[in-house]
C-alpha positions as CSV (number, residue, x, y, z in Angstrom):
1,M,-7.4,36.7,26.6
2,T,-8.9,34.9,23.7
3,E,-7.3,32.1,21.8
4,A,-7.5,32.1,18.1
5,L,-9.3,29.1,16.8
6,T,-7.3,27.4,14.1
7,E,-8.6,24.8,11.8
8,P,-6.7,21.5,12.1
9,K,-4.5,20.9,9.1
10,P,-6.0,18.2,6.9
11,R,-3.9,15.1,6.9
12,P,-2.4,14.3,3.5
13,S,-4.0,11.4,1.7
14,Y,-2.0,9.2,-0.6
15,K,-3.7,7.6,-3.6
16,I,-2.9,4.0,-4.2
17,I,-4.4,1.3,-6.4
18,V,-4.8,-2.3,-5.0
19,D,-6.0,-5.0,-7.3
20,R,-7.2,-2.4,-9.8
21,K,-9.3,-0.5,-7.2
22,P,-8.4,3.0,-6.1
23,H,-7.9,3.7,-2.4
24,D,-6.9,6.7,-0.2
25,W,-4.3,5.9,2.4
26,A,-3.6,8.4,5.3
27,E,0.0,7.4,6.1
28,P,3.2,8.1,4.1
29,F,4.1,4.4,4.2
30,I,2.2,1.1,3.7
31,T,3.3,-2.5,4.4
32,G,2.7,-5.7,2.6
33,A,0.4,-6.8,5.4
34,Q,-1.7,-3.6,5.1
35,I,-1.9,-4.0,1.3
36,K,-3.3,-7.5,1.8
37,R,-5.8,-6.2,4.4
38,I,-7.0,-3.6,1.9
39,A,-7.4,-6.3,-0.8
40,G,-9.3,-8.6,1.6
41,V,-7.1,-11.6,1.0
42,D,-5.8,-14.3,3.3
43,H,-2.4,-13.2,4.7
44,A,-1.1,-16.8,4.9
45,T,-1.8,-17.8,1.3
46,Y,-1.3,-14.5,-0.6
47,D,1.6,-12.2,-1.4
48,A,1.5,-8.5,-2.2
49,W,3.5,-7.0,-5.1
50,Q,4.3,-3.5,-6.2
51,D,3.7,-2.8,-9.9
52,V,7.0,-1.2,-11.2
53,P,8.3,-0.5,-14.7
54,G,10.3,-3.4,-16.2
55,P,9.9,-7.1,-16.3
56,E,10.1,-7.8,-12.5
57,D,7.5,-6.4,-10.0
58,L,8.6,-6.1,-6.4
59,L,7.4,-8.6,-3.8
60,I,6.4,-6.6,-0.7
61,A,6.9,-8.6,2.6
62,D,4.4,-8.2,5.3
63,D,6.7,-6.0,7.3
64,K,8.3,-4.1,4.4
65,K,7.4,-0.4,4.1
66,V,6.7,1.2,0.8
67,D,7.2,5.0,0.6
68,L,4.1,6.6,-0.8
69,R,5.4,10.2,-0.7
70,P,6.6,10.4,-4.3
71,P,4.0,12.1,-6.5
72,Q,2.9,9.1,-8.6
73,V,0.1,6.8,-7.7
74,E,1.5,3.5,-6.5
75,R,0.0,0.3,-7.8
76,F,-0.1,-2.9,-5.9
77,F,-1.6,-6.3,-6.6
78,T,-2.0,-9.5,-4.7
79,G,-1.7,-13.1,-5.8
80,K,-1.6,-16.6,-4.4
81,K,1.7,-17.6,-3.1
82,T,3.5,-20.1,-5.2
83,T,5.6,-22.9,-3.8
84,T,8.0,-25.0,-5.7
85,E,8.8,-28.3,-4.1
86,G,12.1,-29.8,-4.9
């Protein structure tokens, strides 16, 4: 009895842009911590944001998952955390 050899299905790749640089991501979700790792920034002093239409972009917490399955390319950026003392 011979087993048919089947090619493994290619894993989907999700196109994202982090700090204006394109990246391929293999998972359907990405977290704020993973975005910061891709950007190569310090996790303690930087935040990750999702670029969305409208005046307010979305802050992505380190453990917050963003769904990358919709067909558009998701855009993210990082920036220094700001603190207001008061």
